[in-house]
C-alpha beads as a LAMMPS data file, in Angstrom:
LAMMPS data file: protein, C-alpha beads

481 atoms
480 bonds

1 atom types
1 bond types

-500.0 500.0 xlo xhi
-500.0 500.0 ylo yhi
-500.0 500.0 zlo zhi

Masses

1 110.0

Atoms # bond

1 1 1 132.448 204.315 171.148
2 1 1 136.188 204.917 171.264
3 1 1 137.325 207.364 168.592
4 1 1 140.552 206.389 166.873
5 1 1 142.366 209.072 164.870
6 1 1 142.285 208.269 161.166
7 1 1 144.840 209.276 158.601
8 1 1 144.111 211.674 155.753
9 1 1 144.836 210.677 152.147
10 1 1 148.535 210.458 151.340
11 1 1 149.625 211.194 154.919
12 1 1 152.250 209.214 156.797
13 1 1 152.037 208.531 160.485
14 1 1 155.386 210.267 161.076
15 1 1 156.876 213.034 158.965
16 1 1 159.830 215.154 159.837
17 1 1 161.996 217.986 158.603
18 1 1 162.424 218.396 154.863
19 1 1 160.305 215.340 154.091
20 1 1 157.285 216.937 155.755
21 1 1 157.852 220.198 153.918
22 1 1 158.208 218.402 150.592
23 1 1 154.980 216.471 151.128
24 1 1 153.103 219.645 152.075
25 1 1 154.358 221.419 148.951
26 1 1 153.545 218.452 146.733
27 1 1 150.047 218.207 148.195
28 1 1 149.481 221.930 147.727
29 1 1 150.680 221.822 144.118
30 1 1 148.513 218.778 143.404
31 1 1 145.471 220.583 144.766
32 1 1 146.222 223.635 142.636
33 1 1 146.709 221.587 139.461
34 1 1 143.518 219.552 139.900
35 1 1 140.493 221.690 139.030
36 1 1 137.937 219.118 140.119
37 1 1 135.673 220.119 142.998
38 1 1 136.728 218.435 146.228
39 1 1 134.006 216.836 148.371
40 1 1 133.912 215.291 151.834
41 1 1 130.929 213.190 152.906
42 1 1 129.792 213.085 156.535
43 1 1 127.664 210.031 157.319
44 1 1 128.292 206.748 155.494
45 1 1 124.882 205.082 155.706
46 1 1 122.686 204.113 152.780
47 1 1 121.937 207.660 151.579
48 1 1 125.634 208.415 151.081
49 1 1 125.999 205.733 148.428
50 1 1 124.186 207.766 145.752
51 1 1 126.690 210.622 146.082
52 1 1 129.694 208.315 146.253
53 1 1 128.644 206.470 143.099
54 1 1 128.050 209.725 141.210
55 1 1 131.438 211.185 142.133
56 1 1 133.282 207.953 141.334
57 1 1 131.343 207.355 138.120
58 1 1 129.396 209.659 135.822
59 1 1 130.760 212.871 137.375
60 1 1 134.358 211.919 138.147
61 1 1 135.786 214.311 135.537
62 1 1 134.653 217.352 137.517
63 1 1 134.517 216.071 141.108
64 1 1 136.493 214.002 143.574
65 1 1 135.742 212.493 146.957
66 1 1 138.685 213.355 149.198
67 1 1 137.329 212.283 152.590
68 1 1 134.545 210.480 154.414
69 1 1 133.541 210.832 158.043
70 1 1 131.372 208.612 160.237
71 1 1 130.919 207.420 163.824
72 1 1 131.435 203.798 162.747
73 1 1 134.920 202.646 161.639
74 1 1 133.459 199.593 159.950
75 1 1 131.369 201.710 157.597
76 1 1 134.381 203.899 156.876
77 1 1 136.325 200.807 155.851
78 1 1 133.385 199.713 153.697
79 1 1 133.413 203.024 151.803
80 1 1 137.166 202.742 151.253
81 1 1 136.669 199.252 149.835
82 1 1 133.882 200.481 147.562
83 1 1 136.108 203.268 146.235
84 1 1 138.853 200.787 145.432
85 1 1 136.355 198.494 143.726
86 1 1 135.097 201.431 141.640
87 1 1 138.646 202.231 140.523
88 1 1 138.537 205.560 142.339
89 1 1 141.134 207.034 144.704
90 1 1 140.458 205.883 148.240
91 1 1 139.224 208.864 150.300
92 1 1 140.683 209.748 153.661
93 1 1 138.667 208.191 156.487
94 1 1 137.869 210.111 159.674
95 1 1 135.805 209.420 162.737
96 1 1 133.108 211.960 163.590
97 1 1 135.160 213.652 166.318
98 1 1 137.840 214.368 163.740
99 1 1 135.677 216.475 161.418
100 1 1 137.775 219.613 161.925
101 1 1 140.945 217.629 161.354
102 1 1 139.453 216.228 158.148
103 1 1 138.752 219.721 156.841
104 1 1 142.284 220.906 157.667
105 1 1 144.021 217.911 156.140
106 1 1 141.963 217.239 153.001
107 1 1 140.814 220.796 152.189
108 1 1 137.417 220.025 150.670
109 1 1 135.527 222.677 148.721
110 1 1 132.207 221.316 149.922
111 1 1 130.762 218.962 152.529
112 1 1 127.903 216.557 151.785
113 1 1 125.873 215.763 154.909
114 1 1 124.107 212.378 155.045
115 1 1 124.038 211.668 158.781
116 1 1 120.846 210.835 160.700
117 1 1 118.599 213.868 160.436
118 1 1 118.980 215.453 163.879
119 1 1 122.752 215.694 163.394
120 1 1 122.656 217.502 160.053
121 1 1 122.744 220.832 161.842
122 1 1 126.048 220.093 163.591
123 1 1 127.984 219.501 160.395
124 1 1 126.132 222.135 158.378
125 1 1 127.177 224.759 160.933
126 1 1 130.771 223.510 161.093
127 1 1 131.069 223.572 157.313
128 1 1 129.500 227.029 156.950
129 1 1 131.798 228.460 159.597
130 1 1 134.755 226.928 157.748
131 1 1 133.699 228.807 154.605
132 1 1 132.653 225.676 152.722
133 1 1 129.734 224.947 150.441
134 1 1 127.201 222.534 151.937
135 1 1 125.047 219.883 150.302
136 1 1 122.625 218.159 152.654
137 1 1 120.213 215.292 152.320
138 1 1 116.630 216.062 153.133
139 1 1 115.333 216.986 155.643
140 1 1 117.699 219.894 156.146
141 1 1 117.106 219.500 159.890
142 1 1 114.403 218.295 162.261
143 1 1 112.906 221.223 164.177
144 1 1 112.454 224.977 164.164
145 1 1 115.247 225.735 166.655
146 1 1 117.804 223.934 164.495
147 1 1 116.452 225.596 161.358
148 1 1 116.884 228.989 163.036
149 1 1 120.530 228.210 163.785
150 1 1 121.120 227.291 160.160
151 1 1 119.421 230.395 158.733
152 1 1 121.350 232.607 161.142
153 1 1 124.643 230.925 160.166
154 1 1 123.921 231.428 156.467
155 1 1 123.418 235.147 157.044
156 1 1 126.495 235.344 159.238
157 1 1 128.836 233.501 156.859
158 1 1 127.394 234.487 153.482
159 1 1 127.457 230.830 152.408
160 1 1 124.498 228.827 151.134
161 1 1 123.176 225.285 151.370
162 1 1 121.920 222.928 148.692
163 1 1 119.140 220.600 149.894
164 1 1 118.829 217.539 147.653
165 1 1 115.101 217.319 147.025
166 1 1 115.344 214.673 144.313
167 1 1 111.547 214.363 144.075
168 1 1 111.426 217.716 142.265
169 1 1 113.585 216.286 139.481
170 1 1 111.500 213.242 138.544
171 1 1 110.341 213.913 134.945
172 1 1 106.631 213.467 135.698
173 1 1 106.777 215.851 138.665
174 1 1 108.534 218.429 136.514
175 1 1 105.750 217.832 133.988
176 1 1 103.162 218.686 136.654
177 1 1 105.017 221.921 137.423
178 1 1 105.054 222.878 133.748
179 1 1 101.312 222.269 133.416
180 1 1 100.576 224.398 136.481
181 1 1 102.886 227.180 135.288
182 1 1 101.148 227.175 131.902
183 1 1 97.826 228.109 133.475
184 1 1 96.159 224.912 132.263
185 1 1 93.848 224.957 135.303
186 1 1 94.100 228.675 136.037
187 1 1 95.189 229.784 139.483
188 1 1 95.213 227.101 142.156
189 1 1 92.780 227.393 145.046
190 1 1 93.276 224.071 146.832
191 1 1 95.307 220.853 146.748
192 1 1 94.337 217.360 147.880
193 1 1 97.368 215.150 148.497
194 1 1 97.289 211.563 149.753
195 1 1 100.553 209.686 150.302
196 1 1 100.597 205.972 151.059
197 1 1 103.492 203.895 152.411
198 1 1 103.087 200.145 152.139
199 1 1 103.852 197.539 154.789
200 1 1 107.295 196.855 153.309
201 1 1 108.779 200.341 152.920
202 1 1 106.468 201.933 155.494
203 1 1 107.309 199.345 158.120
204 1 1 111.015 199.954 157.612
205 1 1 110.825 203.403 159.206
206 1 1 109.687 201.701 162.411
207 1 1 112.751 199.401 162.502
208 1 1 115.389 202.098 162.192
209 1 1 116.537 205.237 163.985
210 1 1 113.662 206.991 162.229
211 1 1 111.319 205.520 164.867
212 1 1 112.825 207.921 167.432
213 1 1 111.293 211.348 166.857
214 1 1 114.195 213.096 168.587
215 1 1 116.456 211.911 165.756
216 1 1 114.141 211.934 162.725
217 1 1 111.413 214.439 163.559
218 1 1 108.981 211.609 162.828
219 1 1 107.503 210.923 159.427
220 1 1 106.099 214.452 159.374
221 1 1 109.659 215.698 158.976
222 1 1 111.755 212.841 157.637
223 1 1 109.339 211.588 154.982
224 1 1 106.805 214.375 154.497
225 1 1 109.520 216.992 153.956
226 1 1 109.644 215.604 150.397
227 1 1 105.914 216.058 149.983
228 1 1 105.627 219.484 151.577
229 1 1 108.556 220.679 149.491
230 1 1 106.849 219.426 146.334
231 1 1 103.682 221.383 147.120
232 1 1 105.656 224.514 148.071
233 1 1 107.514 224.251 144.756
234 1 1 104.506 223.267 142.644
235 1 1 102.601 226.282 144.026
236 1 1 105.653 228.601 144.122
237 1 1 104.375 229.625 147.535
238 1 1 105.226 229.623 151.231
239 1 1 103.231 228.051 154.088
240 1 1 101.585 230.314 156.647
241 1 1 99.736 228.080 159.120
242 1 1 99.237 224.396 159.897
243 1 1 96.554 222.294 161.574
244 1 1 97.183 218.579 162.076
245 1 1 96.276 215.395 163.918
246 1 1 98.410 212.286 164.196
247 1 1 98.449 208.922 165.934
248 1 1 100.140 205.500 165.989
249 1 1 97.545 202.783 165.565
250 1 1 99.193 200.060 163.472
251 1 1 102.827 199.579 164.542
252 1 1 102.008 198.836 168.186
253 1 1 102.436 195.960 170.654
254 1 1 98.668 195.514 170.614
255 1 1 98.662 194.974 166.838
256 1 1 101.374 192.319 167.174
257 1 1 99.161 190.400 169.555
258 1 1 96.104 190.889 167.329
259 1 1 98.148 189.242 164.565
260 1 1 98.768 186.230 166.773
261 1 1 102.273 187.052 168.032
262 1 1 103.329 186.942 171.667
263 1 1 105.820 189.791 171.142
264 1 1 107.002 192.436 170.570
265 1 1 110.653 191.414 170.749
266 1 1 113.903 193.372 170.448
267 1 1 114.933 192.687 166.859
268 1 1 114.378 190.412 163.869
269 1 1 117.765 188.672 164.044
270 1 1 117.065 187.109 167.444
271 1 1 113.258 187.006 167.281
272 1 1 111.814 183.681 168.460
273 1 1 108.733 184.267 166.284
274 1 1 110.467 185.208 163.011
275 1 1 108.815 182.334 161.156
276 1 1 105.365 183.590 162.145
277 1 1 105.940 187.299 161.421
278 1 1 105.772 188.481 157.813
279 1 1 107.423 191.745 158.920
280 1 1 110.644 189.883 159.669
281 1 1 113.694 191.436 157.966
282 1 1 116.713 189.229 157.267
283 1 1 119.673 191.611 157.142
284 1 1 122.038 188.818 156.132
285 1 1 119.977 188.124 153.000
286 1 1 120.653 191.570 151.529
287 1 1 124.305 192.174 150.650
288 1 1 124.093 195.940 150.997
289 1 1 122.324 195.924 154.368
290 1 1 124.665 193.237 155.656
291 1 1 127.793 195.160 154.635
292 1 1 126.597 198.507 155.961
293 1 1 124.885 197.452 159.167
294 1 1 124.965 193.823 160.288
295 1 1 128.724 193.481 159.828
296 1 1 129.361 196.719 161.747
297 1 1 127.094 196.346 164.781
298 1 1 130.097 195.487 166.913
299 1 1 131.352 199.063 166.644
300 1 1 128.292 200.990 167.796
301 1 1 125.506 198.568 168.749
302 1 1 123.102 199.960 166.148
303 1 1 120.473 197.410 165.128
304 1 1 118.983 198.028 161.660
305 1 1 116.269 195.391 162.192
306 1 1 114.480 196.360 165.400
307 1 1 110.969 195.052 165.954
308 1 1 108.269 197.202 164.331
309 1 1 105.859 196.361 167.192
310 1 1 108.016 197.473 170.127
311 1 1 106.551 199.915 172.665
312 1 1 109.352 202.542 172.638
313 1 1 108.494 203.768 169.119
314 1 1 107.295 207.385 169.387
315 1 1 106.483 208.382 165.808
316 1 1 103.052 208.379 164.207
317 1 1 101.840 206.045 161.451
318 1 1 98.619 207.962 160.622
319 1 1 98.717 211.725 159.948
320 1 1 96.365 214.362 158.521
321 1 1 97.468 217.948 157.872
322 1 1 95.899 221.167 156.566
323 1 1 98.235 223.941 155.395
324 1 1 97.285 227.513 154.488
325 1 1 99.552 229.293 151.994
326 1 1 100.444 232.941 151.613
327 1 1 98.947 233.086 148.125
328 1 1 95.593 231.788 149.359
329 1 1 95.723 228.098 148.428
330 1 1 94.961 225.378 150.972
331 1 1 96.581 221.933 151.150
332 1 1 94.791 218.904 152.574
333 1 1 97.426 216.187 153.105
334 1 1 97.458 212.698 154.577
335 1 1 100.245 210.200 155.207
336 1 1 99.683 206.600 156.250
337 1 1 102.466 204.064 156.738
338 1 1 100.654 200.708 156.580
339 1 1 98.847 200.624 153.241
340 1 1 98.235 197.889 150.675
341 1 1 100.138 199.822 147.986
342 1 1 102.715 202.579 147.902
343 1 1 102.468 205.842 146.048
344 1 1 100.249 208.882 145.981
345 1 1 97.220 210.666 144.592
346 1 1 97.295 214.439 144.191
347 1 1 94.767 216.850 142.734
348 1 1 95.092 220.587 142.103
349 1 1 91.786 222.467 142.002
350 1 1 91.983 225.648 139.952
351 1 1 89.783 228.381 138.519
352 1 1 89.778 226.689 135.081
353 1 1 89.710 223.028 136.075
354 1 1 91.423 220.214 137.945
355 1 1 94.770 218.462 137.455
356 1 1 95.033 214.939 138.857
357 1 1 98.148 212.804 139.162
358 1 1 98.567 209.332 140.620
359 1 1 101.698 207.223 140.940
360 1 1 102.296 203.671 142.170
361 1 1 105.843 203.564 143.541
362 1 1 105.705 199.870 144.556
363 1 1 108.505 200.341 147.077
364 1 1 110.092 197.399 148.877
365 1 1 112.867 196.751 151.368
366 1 1 115.649 194.201 150.790
367 1 1 113.965 192.931 147.656
368 1 1 112.205 193.991 144.487
369 1 1 108.619 193.983 143.340
370 1 1 107.123 192.689 140.139
371 1 1 107.767 194.735 136.980
372 1 1 105.246 197.476 136.207
373 1 1 104.074 198.910 132.935
374 1 1 103.953 202.698 132.685
375 1 1 100.146 202.493 132.597
376 1 1 100.176 200.693 135.911
377 1 1 102.749 203.079 137.305
378 1 1 100.897 206.357 136.991
379 1 1 98.628 208.780 135.188
380 1 1 98.043 212.509 134.693
381 1 1 94.514 213.757 134.000
382 1 1 93.630 217.324 133.035
383 1 1 89.936 218.096 133.522
384 1 1 88.784 221.537 132.330
385 1 1 85.640 222.819 134.051
386 1 1 82.542 221.103 132.582
387 1 1 84.596 219.287 129.949
388 1 1 85.858 215.769 129.423
389 1 1 89.080 214.644 131.049
390 1 1 92.266 214.576 128.974
391 1 1 94.777 211.820 129.665
392 1 1 98.296 213.223 129.385
393 1 1 101.097 210.695 128.754
394 1 1 103.359 210.402 131.774
395 1 1 106.885 211.632 131.119
396 1 1 109.257 208.996 132.428
397 1 1 112.937 208.603 133.206
398 1 1 115.404 205.855 134.012
399 1 1 116.898 205.068 137.386
400 1 1 116.025 205.585 141.021
401 1 1 113.336 207.908 142.367
402 1 1 111.479 207.940 139.067
403 1 1 114.554 209.040 137.139
404 1 1 114.954 212.094 139.354
405 1 1 118.265 211.130 140.943
406 1 1 120.255 211.201 137.701
407 1 1 118.802 214.583 136.715
408 1 1 119.477 216.065 140.147
409 1 1 123.015 214.693 140.309
410 1 1 123.779 216.208 136.907
411 1 1 122.415 219.542 138.101
412 1 1 124.535 219.261 141.238
413 1 1 127.829 217.906 139.906
414 1 1 128.001 218.997 136.254
415 1 1 129.425 222.530 135.938
416 1 1 128.001 222.717 132.405
417 1 1 124.445 221.813 133.462
418 1 1 121.961 224.060 131.622
419 1 1 119.963 226.781 133.358
420 1 1 116.773 225.354 134.842
421 1 1 113.559 227.307 134.150
422 1 1 111.756 225.189 136.751
423 1 1 114.210 226.269 139.480
424 1 1 114.392 222.777 140.958
425 1 1 117.528 223.445 143.004
426 1 1 116.581 224.136 146.639
427 1 1 118.562 226.165 149.159
428 1 1 118.267 226.642 152.911
429 1 1 115.059 228.675 152.503
430 1 1 113.278 225.852 150.710
431 1 1 114.798 223.371 153.143
432 1 1 113.426 225.333 156.091
433 1 1 109.987 225.895 154.570
434 1 1 109.393 222.169 154.114
435 1 1 110.556 221.014 157.550
436 1 1 108.663 223.807 159.310
437 1 1 105.367 222.387 158.074
438 1 1 106.328 219.070 159.644
439 1 1 107.580 220.742 162.827
440 1 1 104.317 222.680 163.078
441 1 1 102.348 219.461 162.551
442 1 1 104.301 217.779 165.347
443 1 1 103.397 220.648 167.647
444 1 1 99.744 220.325 166.608
445 1 1 99.856 216.640 167.558
446 1 1 100.905 217.673 171.063
447 1 1 98.659 220.698 171.624
448 1 1 95.666 220.174 169.355
449 1 1 95.985 223.822 168.296
450 1 1 96.821 225.453 164.925
451 1 1 100.387 226.707 164.525
452 1 1 101.597 229.688 162.524
453 1 1 104.924 229.211 160.762
454 1 1 106.123 232.680 161.785
455 1 1 105.666 231.694 165.437
456 1 1 108.351 229.046 164.976
457 1 1 111.081 231.017 163.214
458 1 1 112.223 234.498 162.233
459 1 1 114.028 235.767 159.182
460 1 1 112.827 233.068 156.765
461 1 1 112.814 234.628 153.314
462 1 1 110.947 233.403 150.268
463 1 1 113.213 231.514 147.838
464 1 1 113.280 232.299 144.136
465 1 1 110.459 230.386 142.478
466 1 1 108.992 230.240 138.959
467 1 1 106.099 232.593 138.225
468 1 1 102.623 231.086 138.512
469 1 1 99.164 232.285 137.395
470 1 1 98.008 235.100 139.665
471 1 1 94.829 235.357 141.691
472 1 1 93.571 238.647 140.259
473 1 1 93.415 238.114 136.489
474 1 1 90.327 237.448 134.380
475 1 1 88.844 233.945 134.482
476 1 1 87.054 232.571 131.412
477 1 1 83.392 231.635 131.872
478 1 1 83.084 227.838 131.808
479 1 1 81.106 226.239 129.002
480 1 1 77.461 225.766 129.886
481 1 1 76.954 222.462 131.647

Bonds

1 1 1 2
2 1 2 3
3 1 3 4
4 1 4 5
5 1 5 6
6 1 6 7
7 1 7 8
8 1 8 9
9 1 9 10
10 1 10 11
11 1 11 12
12 1 12 13
13 1 13 14
14 1 14 15
15 1 15 16
16 1 16 17
17 1 17 18
18 1 18 19
19 1 19 20
20 1 20 21
21 1 21 22
22 1 22 23
23 1 23 24
24 1 24 25
25 1 25 26
26 1 26 27
27 1 27 28
28 1 28 29
29 1 29 30
30 1 30 31
31 1 31 32
32 1 32 33
33 1 33 34
34 1 34 35
35 1 35 36
36 1 36 37
37 1 37 38
38 1 38 39
39 1 39 40
40 1 40 41
41 1 41 42
42 1 42 43
43 1 43 44
44 1 44 45
45 1 45 46
46 1 46 47
47 1 47 48
48 1 48 49
49 1 49 50
50 1 50 51
51 1 51 52
52 1 52 53
53 1 53 54
54 1 54 55
55 1 55 56
56 1 56 57
57 1 57 58
58 1 58 59
59 1 59 60
60 1 60 61
61 1 61 62
62 1 62 63
63 1 63 64
64 1 64 65
65 1 65 66
66 1 66 67
67 1 67 68
68 1 68 69
69 1 69 70
70 1 70 71
71 1 71 72
72 1 72 73
73 1 73 74
74 1 74 75
75 1 75 76
76 1 76 77
77 1 77 78
78 1 78 79
79 1 79 80
80 1 80 81
81 1 81 82
82 1 82 83
83 1 83 84
84 1 84 85
85 1 85 86
86 1 86 87
87 1 87 88
88 1 88 89
89 1 89 90
90 1 90 91
91 1 91 92
92 1 92 93
93 1 93 94
94 1 94 95
95 1 95 96
96 1 96 97
97 1 97 98
98 1 98 99
99 1 99 100
100 1 100 101
101 1 101 102
102 1 102 103
103 1 103 104
104 1 104 105
105 1 105 106
106 1 106 107
107 1 107 108
108 1 108 109
109 1 109 110
110 1 110 111
111 1 111 112
112 1 112 113
113 1 113 114
114 1 114 115
115 1 115 116
116 1 116 117
117 1 117 118
118 1 118 119
119 1 119 120
120 1 120 121
121 1 121 122
122 1 122 123
123 1 123 124
124 1 124 125
125 1 125 126
126 1 126 127
127 1 127 128
128 1 128 129
129 1 129 130
130 1 130 131
131 1 131 132
132 1 132 133
133 1 133 134
134 1 134 135
135 1 135 136
136 1 136 137
137 1 137 138
138 1 138 139
139 1 139 140
140 1 140 141
141 1 141 142
142 1 142 143
143 1 143 144
144 1 144 145
145 1 145 146
146 1 146 147
147 1 147 148
148 1 148 149
149 1 149 150
150 1 150 151
151 1 151 152
152 1 152 153
153 1 153 154
154 1 154 155
155 1 155 156
156 1 156 157
157 1 157 158
158 1 158 159
159 1 159 160
160 1 160 161
161 1 161 162
162 1 162 163
163 1 163 164
164 1 164 165
165 1 165 166
166 1 166 167
167 1 167 168
168 1 168 169
169 1 169 170
170 1 170 171
171 1 171 172
172 1 172 173
173 1 173 174
174 1 174 175
175 1 175 176
176 1 176 177
177 1 177 178
178 1 178 179
179 1 179 180
180 1 180 181
181 1 181 182
182 1 182 183
183 1 183 184
184 1 184 185
185 1 185 186
186 1 186 187
187 1 187 188
188 1 188 189
189 1 189 190
190 1 190 191
191 1 191 192
192 1 192 193
193 1 193 194
194 1 194 195
195 1 195 196
196 1 196 197
197 1 197 198
198 1 198 199
199 1 199 200
200 1 200 201
201 1 201 202
202 1 202 203
203 1 203 204
204 1 204 205
205 1 205 206
206 1 206 207
207 1 207 208
208 1 208 209
209 1 209 210
210 1 210 211
211 1 211 212
212 1 212 213
213 1 213 214
214 1 214 215
215 1 215 216
216 1 216 217
217 1 217 218
218 1 218 219
219 1 219 220
220 1 220 221
221 1 221 222
222 1 222 223
223 1 223 224
224 1 224 225
225 1 225 226
226 1 226 227
227 1 227 228
228 1 228 229
229 1 229 230
230 1 230 231
231 1 231 232
232 1 232 233
233 1 233 234
234 1 234 235
235 1 235 236
236 1 236 237
237 1 237 238
238 1 238 239
239 1 239 240
240 1 240 241
241 1 241 242
242 1 242 243
243 1 243 244
244 1 244 245
245 1 245 246
246 1 246 247
247 1 247 248
248 1 248 249
249 1 249 250
250 1 250 251
251 1 251 252
252 1 252 253
253 1 253 254
254 1 254 255
255 1 255 256
256 1 256 257
257 1 257 258
258 1 258 259
259 1 259 260
260 1 260 261
261 1 261 262
262 1 262 263
263 1 263 264
264 1 264 265
265 1 265 266
266 1 266 267
267 1 267 268
268 1 268 269
269 1 269 270
270 1 270 271
271 1 271 272
272 1 272 273
273 1 273 274
274 1 274 275
275 1 275 276
276 1 276 277
277 1 277 278
278 1 278 279
279 1 279 280
280 1 280 281
281 1 281 282
282 1 282 283
283 1 283 284
284 1 284 285
285 1 285 286
286 1 286 287
287 1 287 288
288 1 288 289
289 1 289 290
290 1 290 291
291 1 291 292
292 1 292 293
293 1 293 294
294 1 294 295
295 1 295 296
296 1 296 297
297 1 297 298
298 1 298 299
299 1 299 300
300 1 300 301
301 1 301 302
302 1 302 303
303 1 303 304
304 1 304 305
305 1 305 306
306 1 306 307
307 1 307 308
308 1 308 309
309 1 309 310
310 1 310 311
311 1 311 312
312 1 312 313
313 1 313 314
314 1 314 315
315 1 315 316
316 1 316 317
317 1 317 318
318 1 318 319
319 1 319 320
320 1 320 321
321 1 321 322
322 1 322 323
323 1 323 324
324 1 324 325
325 1 325 326
326 1 326 327
327 1 327 328
328 1 328 329
329 1 329 330
330 1 330 331
331 1 331 332
332 1 332 333
333 1 333 334
334 1 334 335
335 1 335 336
336 1 336 337
337 1 337 338
338 1 338 339
339 1 339 340
340 1 340 341
341 1 341 342
342 1 342 343
343 1 343 344
344 1 344 345
345 1 345 346
346 1 346 347
347 1 347 348
348 1 348 349
349 1 349 350
350 1 350 351
351 1 351 352
352 1 352 353
353 1 353 354
354 1 354 355
355 1 355 356
356 1 356 357
357 1 357 358
358 1 358 359
359 1 359 360
360 1 360 361
361 1 361 362
362 1 362 363
363 1 363 364
364 1 364 365
365 1 365 366
366 1 366 367
367 1 367 368
368 1 368 369
369 1 369 370
370 1 370 371
371 1 371 372
372 1 372 373
373 1 373 374
374 1 374 375
375 1 375 376
376 1 376 377
377 1 377 378
378 1 378 379
379 1 379 380
380 1 380 381
381 1 381 382
382 1 382 383
383 1 383 384
384 1 384 385
385 1 385 386
386 1 386 387
387 1 387 388
388 1 388 389
389 1 389 390
390 1 390 391
391 1 391 392
392 1 392 393
393 1 393 394
394 1 394 395
395 1 395 396
396 1 396 397
397 1 397 398
398 1 398 399
399 1 399 400
400 1 400 401
401 1 401 402
402 1 402 403
403 1 403 404
404 1 404 405
405 1 405 406
406 1 406 407
407 1 407 408
408 1 408 409
409 1 409 410
410 1 410 411
411 1 411 412
412 1 412 413
413 1 413 414
414 1 414 415
415 1 415 416
416 1 416 417
417 1 417 418
418 1 418 419
419 1 419 420
420 1 420 421
421 1 421 422
422 1 422 423
423 1 423 424
424 1 424 425
425 1 425 426
426 1 426 427
427 1 427 428
428 1 428 429
429 1 429 430
430 1 430 431
431 1 431 432
432 1 432 433
433 1 433 434
434 1 434 435
435 1 435 436
436 1 436 437
437 1 437 438
438 1 438 439
439 1 439 440
440 1 440 441
441 1 441 442
442 1 442 443
443 1 443 444
444 1 444 445
445 1 445 446
446 1 446 447
447 1 447 448
448 1 448 449
449 1 449 450
450 1 450 451
451 1 451 452
452 1 452 453
453 1 453 454
454 1 454 455
455 1 455 456
456 1 456 457
457 1 457 458
458 1 458 459
459 1 459 460
460 1 460 461
461 1 461 462
462 1 462 463
463 1 463 464
464 1 464 465
465 1 465 466
466 1 466 467
467 1 467 468
468 1 468 469
469 1 469 470
470 1 470 471
471 1 471 472
472 1 472 473
473 1 473 474
474 1 474 475
475 1 475 476
476 1 476 477
477 1 477 478
478 1 478 479
479 1 479 480
480 1 480 481
């Protein structure tokens, strides 16, 4: 793609003499007078929209978006149009090659990174070296070598990174953390965690860039980083070793033929069998997908609707992982991407009982599912040893990701946000710990051998975490069964 220089906000193509000096002084004075935190966003795909909306809306009094950066000029224009529609100042637009120019011209305080996963590291390092704060979408990066570069840069620059693990902030997941911290089931010895992706949301990973493991790290990194981070945080512990097996059995050319198709084909838009394939995605039918992707294909040739059955996919759809933790707990985890429903079941087995939690997320793509009652949505069960189960009402919230996004965005963008006893904010240490489980699992898929986390990286320190019940205190004798 040809990179065209883009202009920063308030800049003229030609400035000379006193006029240039006056503009520079005015810009400097304006920056000094405005106490709002200045953000630039790198990557203008779907994940960037959450941050844009927050800065232009609920958090505009304390924050401003001064620049956006992307490889695709069409998406840059789309963001500018969205800003204008929101009544916000239009940010400066810059192509990816002009990142350094963007930093010089717009002087952000922080950079938000929402590019495809493998490229997070490039902009994280550039921002750290420029002395800027960094906020990055999960996963922080995709493999151990990139994680090492980031940890080394943090130590070298003295800056830190915020990784936006919004799953931690969902009210019911915070509720689970509180119950575990309280000692309701004693100290935790093992965890059973089953995550299911349905054939709407799950299939979507196989259409997009996520289906290339070199870019996404596969579902073990891109998707499971959420889940591994949750367990790390719920346990307040760090992973030590990983054993895993993985395969792709469903999203294959063979499955397409078993379902009566002659394909696979290149993409849904031009598929000759679209009427016969229930996995067909109509980009034009969804205004957001059309504006972000279909309308901008001419700039970079990226197809958002590639065939889920095509042979060049190299990520797994069926994965099983065992993780050993430093504190002694063991995690048994599975992820499947072709299930009849979407959500998860998790159980914590402790010295005083068992805590179970299930959630139906009912995720879809380019559409919405039927309304759910809270009873249908999820449940928490506390089962003391040899006693009846207690049903605990699920704490709920409004908005996306179970209400977690709004809570996280307030924690991120509100300077008056209260101190958080659950320590839900994650830095580069938490970001590394979660992706390293996935990176280790990917290596297990290749070698069939267990992998120690400390064989992948050096200098990873334990993040601050809330105190949990210890493994050496007295344990009450269970009631006689």
